[in-house]
Residue frames as qw, qx, qy, qz and C-alpha x, y, z in Angstrom:
[[0.712, -0.585, -0.147, -0.359, 130.83, 86.95, -29.51],
 [0.856, -0.133, -0.281, 0.413, 133.97, 85.21, -28.24],
 [0.409, 0.254, -0.174, 0.859, 135.77, 88.56, -28.06],
 [0.365, -0.645, -0.130, -0.659, 132.80, 90.29, -26.46],
 [0.821, -0.550, -0.143, -0.062, 132.99, 88.00, -23.44],
 [0.759, 0.061, -0.181, 0.622, 136.79, 88.13, -23.54],
 [0.126, 0.538, -0.058, 0.832, 136.67, 91.92, -23.27],
 [0.588, -0.634, -0.099, -0.493, 134.31, 91.61, -20.34],
 [0.907, -0.417, -0.067, 0.000, 136.10, 88.86, -18.38],
 [0.761, 0.356, -0.263, 0.474, 139.81, 89.43, -19.10],
 [0.078, -0.767, 0.283, -0.570, 140.26, 91.98, -16.30],
 [0.852, -0.496, -0.017, -0.167, 139.96, 89.33, -13.58],
 [0.906, -0.074, -0.062, 0.413, 143.48, 87.85, -13.94],
 [0.459, 0.496, -0.056, 0.735, 145.00, 91.34, -14.32],
 [0.369, -0.872, -0.216, -0.237, 143.62, 92.99, -11.17],
 [0.716, -0.596, 0.023, 0.363, 146.64, 92.49, -8.92],
 [0.618, 0.094, 0.254, 0.738, 149.13, 93.51, -11.63],
 [0.101, 0.707, 0.307, 0.629, 147.13, 96.63, -12.52],
 [0.497, -0.849, -0.177, -0.023, 146.80, 97.67, -8.88],
 [0.702, -0.419, 0.135, 0.559, 150.59, 97.52, -8.56],
 [0.491, 0.324, 0.348, 0.730, 151.20, 99.29, -11.89],
 [0.037, -0.703, -0.256, -0.663, 148.93, 102.24, -11.10],
 [0.214, 0.074, -0.609, 0.760, 149.53, 102.24, -7.32],
 [0.544, -0.261, -0.021, -0.797, 145.84, 101.92, -6.45],
 [0.511, -0.154, 0.742, -0.406, 143.82, 99.46, -4.37],
 [0.107, 0.109, 0.952, 0.264, 142.32, 96.23, -5.67],
 [0.221, 0.640, 0.645, -0.355, 138.88, 97.72, -5.03],
 [0.190, 0.721, -0.121, -0.655, 139.70, 100.65, -7.32],
 [0.048, 0.300, -0.807, -0.507, 140.96, 98.34, -10.06],
 [0.224, 0.325, 0.915, -0.087, 137.80, 96.29, -9.63],
 [0.318, 0.699, 0.282, -0.575, 135.86, 99.33, -10.80],
 [0.155, 0.495, -0.599, -0.610, 137.71, 99.06, -14.12],
 [0.050, 0.071, 0.981, 0.175, 136.25, 95.59, -14.53],
 [0.174, 0.579, 0.730, -0.318, 132.76, 96.81, -13.69],
 [0.100, 0.568, -0.040, -0.816, 132.93, 100.04, -15.71],
 [0.005, 0.052, -0.784, -0.618, 132.42, 98.24, -19.01],
 [0.028, 0.497, 0.866, -0.045, 128.82, 97.58, -17.95],
 [0.067, 0.627, 0.264, -0.730, 127.99, 101.30, -17.84],
 [0.249, 0.466, -0.408, -0.745, 128.50, 102.09, -21.51],
 [0.028, -0.045, -0.967, -0.249, 127.40, 98.56, -22.44],
 [0.113, 0.517, 0.788, -0.314, 123.96, 98.96, -20.88],
 [0.201, 0.683, 0.105, -0.695, 123.37, 102.40, -22.38],
 [0.145, 0.422, -0.626, -0.639, 124.68, 101.62, -25.87],
 [0.079, 0.139, 0.977, 0.142, 122.83, 98.30, -26.18],
 [0.214, 0.616, 0.636, -0.414, 119.55, 100.08, -25.55],
 [0.221, 0.752, -0.031, -0.620, 120.16, 102.81, -28.13],
 [0.024, -0.420, 0.723, 0.548, 121.88, 100.94, -30.95],
 [0.414, 0.259, 0.872, -0.027, 119.02, 98.52, -31.65],
 [0.444, 0.769, 0.341, -0.309, 116.84, 100.98, -33.61],
 [0.104, 0.745, -0.479, -0.453, 119.90, 102.03, -35.64],
 [0.231, -0.176, 0.928, 0.233, 120.42, 98.40, -36.63],
 [0.413, 0.492, 0.751, -0.150, 116.73, 97.96, -37.46],
 [0.331, 0.852, 0.142, -0.379, 116.63, 101.14, -39.56],
 [0.267, 0.837, -0.410, -0.246, 119.99, 101.21, -41.33],
 [0.851, 0.320, -0.415, -0.039, 121.10, 97.58, -41.41],
 [0.877, -0.467, 0.043, 0.105, 123.19, 95.12, -39.42],
 [0.792, 0.314, -0.063, 0.520, 126.46, 95.55, -41.31],
 [0.126, 0.743, -0.163, 0.637, 127.16, 99.13, -40.22],
 [0.622, -0.676, 0.180, -0.350, 126.45, 98.36, -36.56],
 [0.974, -0.154, 0.037, 0.161, 128.50, 95.14, -36.55],
 [0.680, 0.414, -0.099, 0.597, 131.57, 96.73, -38.12],
 [0.093, -0.770, 0.164, -0.609, 131.35, 99.81, -35.91],
 [0.793, -0.570, 0.100, -0.188, 131.14, 97.65, -32.78],
 [0.928, 0.001, 0.004, 0.372, 134.24, 95.69, -33.75],
 [0.432, 0.610, -0.102, 0.657, 136.14, 98.87, -34.59],
 [0.351, -0.770, 0.165, -0.507, 135.31, 100.43, -31.22],
 [0.914, -0.397, 0.083, 0.019, 136.29, 97.26, -29.38],
 [0.816, 0.248, -0.039, 0.521, 139.62, 97.14, -31.24],
 [0.154, 0.716, -0.133, 0.668, 140.26, 100.83, -30.49],
 [0.620, -0.696, 0.111, -0.345, 139.40, 100.27, -26.85],
 [0.954, -0.207, 0.037, 0.216, 141.82, 97.35, -26.56],
 [0.644, 0.403, -0.060, 0.647, 144.69, 99.12, -28.30],
 [0.111, -0.770, 0.094, -0.621, 144.02, 102.27, -26.27],
 [0.799, -0.586, 0.043, -0.124, 144.03, 100.21, -23.07],
 [0.895, 0.014, -0.020, 0.446, 147.45, 98.82, -23.99],
 [0.417, 0.487, -0.039, 0.766, 148.72, 102.38, -24.48],
 [0.395, -0.852, -0.257, -0.228, 147.10, 103.81, -21.34],
 [0.364, 0.494, -0.409, 0.675, 149.33, 106.04, -19.28],
 [0.173, -0.221, 0.552, -0.785, 147.22, 106.17, -16.11],
 [0.172, 0.298, 0.886, -0.309, 144.27, 104.70, -14.25],
 [0.370, 0.595, 0.248, -0.669, 142.00, 107.38, -15.74],
 [0.317, 0.472, -0.579, -0.584, 143.19, 106.64, -19.26],
 [0.067, 0.010, -0.993, -0.092, 142.52, 102.93, -18.87],
 [0.266, 0.438, 0.686, -0.516, 139.06, 103.72, -17.50],
 [0.397, 0.567, -0.115, -0.713, 138.24, 105.80, -20.59],
 [0.339, 0.342, -0.765, -0.428, 139.28, 103.02, -22.96],
 [0.072, 0.145, 0.968, -0.193, 137.39, 100.39, -20.94],
 [0.381, 0.527, 0.413, -0.638, 134.27, 102.52, -21.35],
 [0.407, 0.526, -0.436, -0.606, 134.95, 102.69, -25.10],
 [0.117, 0.145, -0.973, -0.135, 135.37, 98.92, -25.22],
 [0.246, 0.323, 0.804, -0.435, 132.02, 98.51, -23.48],
 [0.451, 0.563, 0.055, -0.690, 130.27, 100.69, -26.06],
 [0.375, 0.418, -0.696, -0.447, 131.68, 98.58, -28.89],
 [0.003, 0.021, -0.994, 0.111, 130.95, 95.26, -27.19],
 [0.391, 0.359, 0.569, -0.628, 127.32, 96.29, -26.66],
 [0.504, 0.486, -0.246, -0.669, 126.76, 96.51, -30.41],
 [0.195, 0.315, -0.892, -0.258, 127.70, 92.89, -31.14],
 [0.186, 0.116, 0.952, -0.213, 125.30, 90.46, -29.35],
 [0.446, 0.542, 0.473, -0.532, 121.94, 92.06, -30.18],
 [0.409, 0.638, -0.353, -0.549, 123.02, 92.80, -33.75],
 [0.065, 0.301, -0.932, -0.190, 124.36, 89.27, -34.24],
 [0.299, 0.280, 0.872, -0.266, 121.14, 87.63, -33.07],
 [0.459, 0.645, 0.170, -0.588, 119.19, 89.99, -35.33],
 [0.267, 0.512, -0.674, -0.461, 121.32, 88.84, -38.29],
 [0.085, 0.000, 0.996, -0.012, 120.41, 85.24, -37.46],
 [0.366, 0.500, 0.631, -0.468, 116.73, 86.19, -37.22],
 [0.394, 0.635, -0.219, -0.627, 117.00, 87.83, -40.66],
 [0.254, 0.425, -0.804, -0.329, 118.45, 84.67, -42.18],
 [0.150, -0.072, -0.985, 0.051, 116.43, 81.91, -40.47],
 [0.517, -0.473, -0.395, -0.594, 112.70, 81.35, -39.88],
 [0.498, -0.591, 0.350, -0.529, 111.57, 81.14, -36.22],
 [0.967, -0.174, 0.098, -0.160, 111.52, 77.33, -36.12],
 [0.881, 0.255, -0.128, 0.378, 115.20, 77.14, -37.20],
 [0.077, 0.859, -0.247, 0.442, 116.75, 79.94, -35.15],
 [0.762, -0.626, 0.135, -0.097, 117.50, 77.98, -31.99],
 [0.919, -0.030, 0.093, 0.383, 120.56, 76.09, -33.25],
 [0.508, 0.542, -0.045, 0.668, 122.48, 79.05, -34.76],
 [0.299, -0.821, 0.109, -0.475, 121.67, 81.19, -31.72],
 [0.864, -0.491, 0.109, 0.029, 122.95, 78.44, -29.41],
 [0.815, 0.212, 0.016, 0.538, 126.19, 78.22, -31.42],
 [0.152, 0.752, -0.058, 0.638, 126.57, 81.98, -31.07],
 [0.569, -0.741, 0.136, -0.331, 126.04, 81.84, -27.29],
 [0.945, -0.241, 0.073, 0.207, 128.36, 78.84, -26.87],
 [0.624, 0.485, -0.075, 0.608, 131.11, 80.73, -28.72],
 [0.181, -0.801, 0.153, -0.549, 130.72, 83.43, -26.11],
 [0.790, -0.562, 0.187, -0.159, 131.05, 80.98, -23.21],
 [0.908, 0.203, -0.095, 0.354, 134.09, 79.38, -24.88],
 [0.209, 0.754, -0.268, 0.563, 135.90, 82.55, -23.87],
 [0.639, -0.657, 0.257, -0.307, 135.56, 81.46, -20.23],
 [0.974, -0.086, 0.132, 0.162, 137.53, 78.31, -21.05],
 [0.739, 0.362, 0.056, 0.565, 140.27, 80.07, -23.05],
 [0.176, 0.814, -0.004, 0.553, 140.49, 83.80, -22.35],
 [0.546, -0.811, 0.121, -0.170, 140.95, 83.89, -18.58],
 [0.846, -0.337, 0.246, 0.333, 143.92, 81.49, -18.43],
 [0.651, 0.457, 0.197, 0.573, 145.40, 82.99, -21.63],
 [0.027, -0.910, 0.008, -0.415, 145.17, 86.53, -20.25],
 [0.679, -0.703, 0.209, 0.031, 146.90, 85.37, -17.06],
 [0.857, -0.009, 0.266, 0.442, 149.64, 83.63, -19.08],
 [0.466, 0.668, 0.145, 0.562, 150.27, 86.61, -21.37],
 [0.257, -0.919, 0.078, -0.289, 150.41, 89.01, -18.41],
 [0.800, -0.515, 0.246, 0.184, 152.93, 86.74, -16.69],
 [0.781, 0.196, 0.281, 0.522, 155.08, 86.60, -19.84],
 [0.393, 0.387, 0.210, 0.807, 154.91, 90.20, -21.03],
 [0.021, -0.133, -0.331, 0.934, 153.17, 92.36, -18.42],
 [0.320, 0.513, 0.647, -0.465, 149.59, 93.61, -18.20],
 [0.327, 0.595, -0.187, -0.710, 149.71, 95.44, -21.54],
 [0.007, -0.230, 0.884, 0.408, 150.37, 92.29, -23.62],
 [0.260, 0.397, 0.874, -0.101, 146.85, 90.77, -23.28],
 [0.296, 0.767, 0.252, -0.511, 145.37, 94.04, -24.56],
 [0.104, 0.581, -0.566, -0.576, 147.80, 94.17, -27.49],
 [0.123, -0.007, 0.964, 0.235, 146.97, 90.60, -28.49],
 [0.270, 0.580, 0.724, -0.257, 143.21, 91.12, -28.18],
 [0.224, 0.763, -0.006, -0.606, 143.42, 94.40, -30.12],
 [0.040, 0.424, -0.733, -0.530, 145.42, 92.82, -32.96],
 [0.155, 0.199, 0.962, 0.104, 143.03, 89.88, -33.25],
 [0.265, 0.690, 0.522, -0.426, 140.03, 92.22, -33.26],
 [0.190, 0.676, -0.310, -0.642, 141.57, 94.23, -36.12],
 [0.023, -0.161, 0.913, 0.373, 142.07, 90.99, -38.04],
 [0.196, 0.441, 0.863, -0.152, 138.46, 90.00, -37.34],
 [0.243, 0.711, 0.170, -0.638, 137.27, 93.43, -38.49],
 [0.148, 0.469, -0.620, -0.612, 138.94, 92.83, -41.85],
 [0.037, 0.098, 0.980, 0.168, 137.30, 89.42, -42.17],
 [0.191, 0.579, 0.690, -0.389, 133.88, 90.74, -41.17],
 [0.186, 0.546, -0.197, -0.793, 134.16, 93.41, -43.84],
 [0.297, 0.185, -0.777, -0.523, 133.69, 90.56, -46.31],
 [0.102, -0.178, -0.972, 0.113, 131.51, 88.26, -44.21],
 [0.184, 0.402, 0.579, -0.685, 128.73, 90.46, -42.87],
 [0.274, 0.575, 0.699, 0.325, 125.58, 90.70, -45.03],
 [0.136, -0.114, 0.018, 0.984, 124.77, 94.16, -46.34],
 [0.118, -0.548, -0.689, -0.460, 121.02, 93.98, -46.97],
 [0.169, -0.363, 0.181, -0.898, 119.03, 96.89, -45.46],
 [0.004, -0.251, -0.873, 0.417, 116.65, 96.39, -42.56],
 [0.030, 0.675, 0.734, 0.065, 113.26, 98.09, -42.06],
 [0.205, -0.111, -0.045, 0.971, 113.96, 101.76, -42.65],
 [0.238, -0.282, -0.437, -0.820, 110.56, 102.37, -44.24],
 [0.486, -0.464, -0.733, -0.108, 108.49, 100.75, -41.50],
 [0.511, -0.771, -0.327, 0.194, 109.38, 102.64, -38.31],
 [0.139, 0.863, -0.265, 0.407, 111.21, 105.72, -37.16],
 [0.318, 0.326, -0.718, 0.526, 113.83, 105.56, -34.41],
 [0.353, -0.145, 0.532, -0.756, 111.22, 106.22, -31.73],
 [0.798, 0.068, -0.206, -0.562, 108.75, 103.97, -33.56],
 [0.664, 0.174, -0.720, 0.104, 110.96, 100.94, -32.95],
 [0.041, 0.145, -0.704, 0.694, 111.03, 101.77, -29.25],
 [0.585, -0.017, 0.193, -0.787, 107.24, 102.11, -29.14],
 [0.791, 0.134, -0.492, -0.338, 106.82, 98.78, -30.95],
 [0.512, 0.131, -0.777, 0.342, 108.97, 97.04, -28.33],
 [0.110, -0.151, 0.548, -0.816, 107.60, 98.84, -25.28],
 [0.670, -0.038, 0.029, -0.741, 104.00, 97.87, -26.01],
 [0.725, 0.103, -0.669, -0.130, 104.90, 94.14, -26.11],
 [0.655, -0.592, 0.234, -0.407, 103.83, 92.86, -22.69],
 [0.995, -0.064, -0.030, 0.076, 105.37, 89.41, -23.11],
 [0.607, 0.529, -0.292, 0.517, 108.78, 90.92, -23.77],
 [0.213, -0.706, 0.346, -0.580, 108.77, 92.70, -20.41],
 [0.898, -0.355, 0.183, -0.186, 108.18, 89.42, -18.58],
 [0.914, 0.255, -0.090, 0.303, 111.05, 87.93, -20.56],
 [0.285, 0.703, -0.310, 0.573, 113.35, 90.84, -19.69],
 [0.528, -0.632, 0.347, -0.450, 112.63, 90.46, -15.98],
 [0.986, -0.117, 0.113, -0.018, 113.13, 86.68, -16.16],
 [0.748, 0.476, -0.189, 0.422, 116.44, 87.21, -17.96],
 [0.050, -0.757, 0.364, -0.540, 117.59, 89.68, -15.29],
 [0.757, -0.475, 0.339, -0.292, 116.94, 87.12, -12.55],
 [0.972, 0.180, -0.004, 0.153, 118.68, 84.42, -14.60],
 [0.473, 0.661, -0.313, 0.490, 121.79, 86.59, -14.89],
 [0.386, -0.684, 0.401, -0.472, 121.77, 87.11, -11.11],
 [0.940, -0.218, 0.232, -0.126, 121.57, 83.34, -10.52],
 [0.870, 0.384, -0.077, 0.301, 124.33, 82.60, -13.04],
 [0.114, 0.835, -0.338, 0.418, 126.49, 85.30, -11.48],
 [0.708, -0.579, 0.355, -0.193, 126.86, 83.15, -8.38],
 [0.956, 0.084, 0.194, 0.205, 128.56, 80.45, -10.44],
 [0.664, 0.565, 0.016, 0.490, 130.85, 82.68, -12.47],
 [0.025, 0.812, -0.212, 0.544, 131.71, 85.31, -9.84],
 [0.538, -0.651, 0.364, -0.393, 131.68, 83.80, -6.37],
 [0.990, 0.006, -0.130, 0.046, 133.05, 80.31, -7.12],
 [0.574, 0.472, -0.390, 0.544, 136.65, 81.54, -7.02],
 [0.236, -0.586, 0.380, -0.676, 136.05, 83.30, -3.71],
 [0.897, -0.290, 0.072, -0.325, 134.45, 80.10, -2.34],
 [0.929, 0.175, -0.233, 0.227, 137.37, 77.91, -3.41],
 [0.383, 0.499, -0.405, 0.664, 139.98, 80.29, -1.98],
 [0.321, -0.521, 0.312, -0.727, 138.14, 81.36, 1.16],
 [0.857, -0.270, 0.156, -0.410, 136.61, 78.03, 2.19],
 [0.994, 0.050, 0.046, 0.081, 138.90, 75.35, 0.76],
 [0.496, -0.709, 0.332, 0.376, 142.24, 77.19, 0.71],
 [0.758, 0.393, 0.339, 0.395, 142.96, 76.94, -3.02],
 [0.303, -0.420, 0.174, 0.837, 145.39, 79.41, -4.57],
 [0.413, 0.649, -0.026, -0.639, 144.47, 81.80, -7.38],
 [0.219, 0.428, -0.769, -0.421, 146.33, 79.59, -9.86],
 [0.157, 0.066, 0.980, -0.107, 144.43, 76.50, -8.64],
 [0.430, 0.507, 0.497, -0.558, 141.10, 78.08, -9.63],
 [0.248, 0.442, -0.501, -0.701, 141.87, 78.18, -13.36],
 [0.134, -0.020, -0.959, -0.249, 140.85, 74.56, -14.00],
 [0.118, 0.473, 0.781, -0.390, 137.60, 74.85, -11.98],
 [0.275, 0.603, 0.045, -0.748, 136.67, 77.96, -13.96],
 [0.229, 0.300, -0.731, -0.568, 137.36, 76.10, -17.20],
 [0.006, 0.219, 0.975, -0.049, 135.11, 73.24, -16.01],
 [0.205, 0.604, 0.524, -0.564, 132.29, 75.68, -15.30],
 [0.248, 0.554, -0.301, -0.736, 132.85, 77.41, -18.63],
 [0.120, 0.102, -0.913, -0.376, 132.68, 74.07, -20.43],
 [0.107, 0.424, 0.857, -0.273, 129.40, 73.30, -18.67],
 [0.246, 0.649, 0.195, -0.693, 128.02, 76.64, -19.82],
 [0.176, 0.391, -0.633, -0.644, 129.12, 75.95, -23.40],
 [0.062, -0.125, -0.975, -0.174, 127.37, 72.57, -23.50],
 [0.128, 0.542, 0.684, -0.471, 124.27, 73.99, -21.85],
 [0.244, 0.593, -0.069, -0.765, 124.01, 76.80, -24.36],
 [0.178, 0.202, -0.806, -0.527, 124.28, 74.33, -27.24],
 [0.025, -0.338, -0.938, 0.078, 121.49, 72.21, -25.75],
 [0.150, 0.549, 0.381, -0.729, 119.51, 75.40, -25.26],
 [0.239, 0.317, -0.480, -0.782, 119.35, 75.77, -29.03],
 [0.228, -0.154, -0.928, -0.251, 117.51, 72.47, -29.27],
 [0.050, -0.493, -0.726, 0.477, 115.18, 73.48, -26.45],
 [0.128, 0.439, 0.015, -0.889, 114.46, 76.84, -28.13],
 [0.307, 0.127, -0.652, -0.682, 113.05, 75.02, -31.16],
 [0.180, -0.253, -0.950, 0.039, 110.61, 72.89, -29.14],
 [0.344, -0.610, -0.419, -0.577, 106.99, 73.64, -28.35],
 [0.690, -0.648, -0.318, 0.048, 107.60, 72.98, -24.64],
 [0.531, 0.415, -0.283, 0.683, 110.59, 75.30, -24.38],
 [0.301, -0.659, 0.182, -0.665, 109.08, 77.35, -21.52],
 [0.890, -0.410, 0.005, -0.201, 108.48, 74.24, -19.39],
 [0.887, 0.108, -0.177, 0.414, 111.97, 72.87, -20.08],
 [0.256, 0.593, -0.235, 0.726, 113.47, 76.28, -19.27],
 [0.563, -0.638, 0.122, -0.511, 111.62, 76.42, -15.97],
 [0.969, -0.236, -0.058, 0.056, 112.88, 72.96, -15.02],
 [0.724, 0.315, -0.193, 0.582, 116.46, 73.82, -15.95],
 [0.021, -0.678, 0.200, -0.707, 116.35, 77.09, -13.98],
 [0.737, -0.568, 0.083, -0.357, 114.98, 75.43, -10.85],
 [0.967, -0.112, -0.045, 0.225, 117.47, 72.54, -10.91],
 [0.566, 0.484, -0.174, 0.644, 120.37, 74.87, -11.78],
 [0.229, -0.718, 0.192, -0.629, 119.55, 77.23, -8.93],
 [0.876, -0.450, 0.058, -0.162, 119.27, 74.29, -6.52],
 [0.890, 0.159, -0.137, 0.405, 122.68, 73.04, -7.64],
 [0.253, 0.618, -0.244, 0.703, 124.32, 76.40, -6.89],
 [0.556, -0.652, 0.135, -0.498, 122.64, 76.48, -3.48],
 [0.965, -0.257, -0.001, 0.054, 123.92, 73.02, -2.55],
 [0.734, 0.374, -0.175, 0.539, 127.42, 73.79, -3.88],
 [0.102, 0.617, -0.251, 0.739, 127.76, 76.95, -1.79],
 [0.562, -0.549, 0.202, -0.585, 125.90, 75.86, 1.34],
 [0.900, -0.264, 0.255, -0.236, 126.42, 72.10, 1.76],
 [0.794, 0.478, -0.368, 0.072, 129.32, 70.85, -0.38],
 [0.817, -0.548, 0.106, 0.141, 131.82, 68.78, 1.66],
 [0.666, -0.246, 0.354, 0.609, 134.79, 69.36, -0.68],
 [0.046, 0.588, -0.256, -0.766, 136.16, 71.76, -3.26],
 [0.044, 0.145, -0.797, -0.585, 135.81, 69.44, -6.24],
 [0.078, 0.511, 0.854, -0.055, 132.26, 68.43, -5.36],
 [0.089, 0.750, 0.243, -0.609, 131.45, 72.14, -5.30],
 [0.033, 0.447, -0.538, -0.713, 133.15, 72.56, -8.69],
 [0.047, 0.158, 0.934, 0.317, 131.22, 69.60, -10.13],
 [0.089, 0.661, 0.688, -0.287, 127.92, 70.96, -8.82],
 [0.081, 0.722, -0.024, -0.687, 128.67, 74.42, -10.23],
 [0.029, -0.239, 0.744, 0.623, 129.60, 72.89, -13.59],
 [0.050, 0.409, 0.901, 0.134, 126.27, 71.04, -13.72],
 [0.043, 0.747, 0.452, -0.485, 124.45, 74.19, -12.58],
 [0.018, 0.544, -0.338, -0.768, 126.15, 76.26, -15.29],
 [0.037, 0.057, 0.887, 0.457, 125.05, 73.63, -17.82],
 [0.020, 0.588, 0.805, -0.076, 121.43, 73.76, -16.62],
 [0.005, -0.738, -0.257, 0.625, 121.14, 77.53, -16.18],
 [0.011, -0.467, 0.427, 0.774, 122.62, 78.46, -19.56],
 [0.221, 0.356, 0.866, 0.274, 120.03, 76.35, -21.37],
 [0.097, 0.797, 0.502, -0.323, 117.81, 79.37, -20.79],
 [0.148, -0.596, 0.195, 0.765, 120.03, 81.87, -22.61],
 [0.053, -0.001, 0.716, 0.697, 119.43, 80.78, -26.24],
 [0.014, -0.598, -0.801, -0.034, 115.74, 80.45, -25.38],
 [0.072, -0.752, -0.277, 0.594, 115.61, 84.11, -24.30],
 [0.060, -0.403, 0.437, 0.802, 117.23, 85.31, -27.53],
 [0.016, 0.216, 0.862, 0.458, 114.94, 83.16, -29.68],
 [0.046, -0.694, -0.694, 0.187, 111.80, 84.31, -27.83],
 [0.097, -0.652, -0.053, 0.750, 112.89, 87.95, -28.09],
 [0.025, -0.184, 0.602, 0.777, 113.22, 87.81, -31.87],
 [0.065, -0.415, -0.862, -0.282, 109.75, 86.25, -32.15],
 [0.123, -0.721, -0.554, 0.399, 108.09, 88.75, -29.83],
 [0.162, -0.591, 0.049, 0.788, 109.65, 91.82, -31.46],
 [0.606, 0.705, 0.368, -0.021, 108.79, 91.37, -35.15],
 [0.569, 0.707, 0.018, 0.419, 110.52, 93.97, -37.32],
 [0.135, -0.875, 0.298, -0.357, 112.07, 95.65, -34.28],
 [0.948, -0.190, -0.223, 0.124, 114.09, 92.59, -33.28],
 [0.582, 0.282, -0.321, 0.692, 117.44, 94.37, -32.88],
 [0.234, -0.577, 0.156, -0.767, 115.77, 97.01, -30.70],
 [0.851, -0.423, -0.059, -0.306, 114.28, 94.27, -28.53],
 [0.879, 0.057, -0.289, 0.374, 117.63, 92.49, -28.41],
 [0.239, 0.503, -0.300, 0.775, 119.14, 95.73, -27.12],
 [0.593, -0.549, 0.103, -0.579, 116.59, 95.76, -24.29],
 [0.968, -0.186, -0.167, 0.015, 117.59, 92.15, -23.53],
 [0.667, 0.297, -0.320, 0.603, 121.29, 93.07, -23.47],
 [0.110, -0.572, 0.257, -0.771, 120.54, 95.94, -21.09],
 [0.816, -0.447, -0.007, -0.367, 118.61, 93.60, -18.81],
 [0.878, 0.079, -0.329, 0.338, 121.76, 91.44, -18.77],
 [0.330, 0.418, -0.348, 0.772, 123.70, 94.38, -17.34],
 [0.517, -0.545, 0.106, -0.651, 121.03, 95.11, -14.75],
 [0.951, -0.253, -0.153, -0.091, 121.28, 91.50, -13.62],
 [0.767, 0.210, -0.313, 0.519, 125.08, 91.48, -13.60],
 [0.124, 0.473, -0.299, 0.820, 125.57, 94.83, -11.84],
 [0.611, -0.483, 0.066, -0.624, 122.62, 94.42, -9.47],
 [0.954, -0.165, -0.251, -0.013, 123.51, 90.83, -8.72],
 [0.623, 0.270, -0.402, 0.615, 127.11, 91.72, -7.94],
 [0.119, -0.493, 0.272, -0.818, 126.04, 94.52, -5.59],
 [0.767, -0.381, 0.052, -0.514, 123.36, 92.55, -3.74],
 [0.937, 0.025, -0.330, 0.109, 125.38, 89.33, -3.84],
 [0.426, 0.384, -0.471, 0.670, 128.33, 91.08, -2.22],
 [0.392, -0.451, 0.278, -0.752, 126.05, 92.37, 0.54],
 [0.924, -0.196, -0.123, -0.305, 124.57, 88.90, 1.06],
 [0.794, 0.208, -0.444, 0.358, 128.08, 87.42, 1.26],
 [0.129, 0.442, -0.450, 0.765, 129.09, 89.99, 3.87],
 [0.575, -0.367, 0.195, -0.704, 125.98, 89.36, 5.96],
 [0.891, -0.155, 0.252, -0.343, 125.62, 85.59, 5.82],
 [0.419, -0.420, 0.769, 0.241, 128.60, 83.97, 4.11],
 [0.149, 0.220, -0.781, -0.565, 128.65, 81.65, 1.12],
 [0.102, 0.337, 0.929, -0.111, 125.61, 79.68, 2.28],
 [0.234, 0.690, 0.370, -0.576, 123.49, 82.80, 1.94],
 [0.155, 0.494, -0.506, -0.690, 124.97, 83.41, -1.52],
 [0.001, 0.058, 0.964, 0.259, 123.72, 79.97, -2.55],
 [0.136, 0.581, 0.738, -0.315, 120.23, 80.74, -1.23],
 [0.153, 0.665, -0.028, -0.730, 120.35, 84.10, -3.00],
 [0.122, 0.297, -0.732, -0.601, 121.13, 82.42, -6.34],
 [0.043, 0.294, 0.954, 0.035, 118.39, 79.82, -5.81],
 [0.166, 0.661, 0.484, -0.548, 115.87, 82.58, -5.10],
 [0.179, 0.571, -0.318, -0.735, 116.89, 84.43, -8.28],
 [0.065, 0.083, -0.905, -0.412, 116.55, 81.24, -10.35],
 [0.091, 0.469, 0.856, -0.196, 113.09, 80.55, -8.89],
 [0.189, 0.692, 0.203, -0.666, 112.00, 84.12, -9.67],
 [0.141, 0.402, -0.613, -0.665, 113.28, 83.73, -13.25],
 [0.007, -0.146, -0.971, -0.187, 111.35, 80.47, -13.61],
 [0.130, 0.596, 0.680, -0.407, 108.15, 81.98, -12.22],
 [0.170, 0.656, -0.037, -0.735, 108.37, 85.08, -14.43],
 [0.072, 0.277, -0.737, -0.612, 109.10, 83.31, -17.72],
 [0.168, 0.344, 0.924, -0.015, 105.89, 81.28, -17.39],
 [0.230, 0.713, 0.361, -0.556, 104.03, 84.55, -18.11],
 [0.047, 0.458, -0.521, -0.719, 105.56, 84.84, -21.57],
 [0.679, 0.432, 0.574, -0.150, 103.22, 84.01, -24.44],
 [0.005, -0.441, 0.563, 0.699, 104.37, 83.75, -28.05],
 [0.791, 0.418, 0.151, -0.421, 102.10, 83.07, -30.98],
 [0.085, -0.471, 0.826, 0.298, 103.55, 80.10, -32.78],
 [0.804, 0.209, -0.286, -0.478, 102.54, 77.43, -35.23],
 [0.320, 0.339, -0.874, 0.138, 104.79, 74.81, -33.59]]
């Protein structure tokens, strides 16, 4: 999960270098960063039934292999088009990891004990925000833009070897449902659809913290690109701690109410940081607290999804991963328009609105539970 978010976020520090290397605009290189979401969203939706039918091990190892191939291929890319192809391949591999990993946890733990391991999984992902962005920038400065891809590819190959021994090999539910049967089982679950919509709005709200904070610090307070590394690490640390706390919340009977409270307060914090903050570091502090509050919801969504889906949990997790991409891509597009029309204050209001919509939608989710 650490490498999944690394693969997604590592392009940020490399944009200027890549634009110079391939003689293209920053906007064009930005499409390389966004392109991973295309194959990610499609693959996540389709790979779930494969995991449910034929087991988690095959899907987990295949995802790691594709990610490693995508990273090594990116390091060897000869042109903008070649790098785009390997970024798409990386996205397909990355999409196989989160939903499959949560399904493995659901196979190993009963519902009342899933929150903590899921929260550890999610926090490992957010740890990449603290480490991967500054490390990618450092490696690119030392050895050029190809070096971060070489290092990530080598580490992924090492991890693939370790996972060959680590991943459980028990079969899933091949006898219960066909490929289409797993989709039908998920589609008819009304509560899951409310959860997917709530998760999409949550991703949009969180996007304001992780995407537009750098632009706020540079554009409003005059910080340099290098000066934003520590603020991003602060926000990443807040997200890590919030995701760990989310595991405790996911195991409680009142998890929906606590999630609603965290979403509302987190969205309000982003709004104040972008619209009213008198200084850069107050904005950073508010965004760190908001990241902490908002990410409490993420382990709760994964835990609820596994409970709602029954035997088709990996399929449902794939739907959840696809809703993530809808939120990320849609939020980036609409958020950019809002920024152009009304400035950073409107971005804050936009994130607050998304958080409120997530809170309102998740209250419609009902899960049968003995807790």
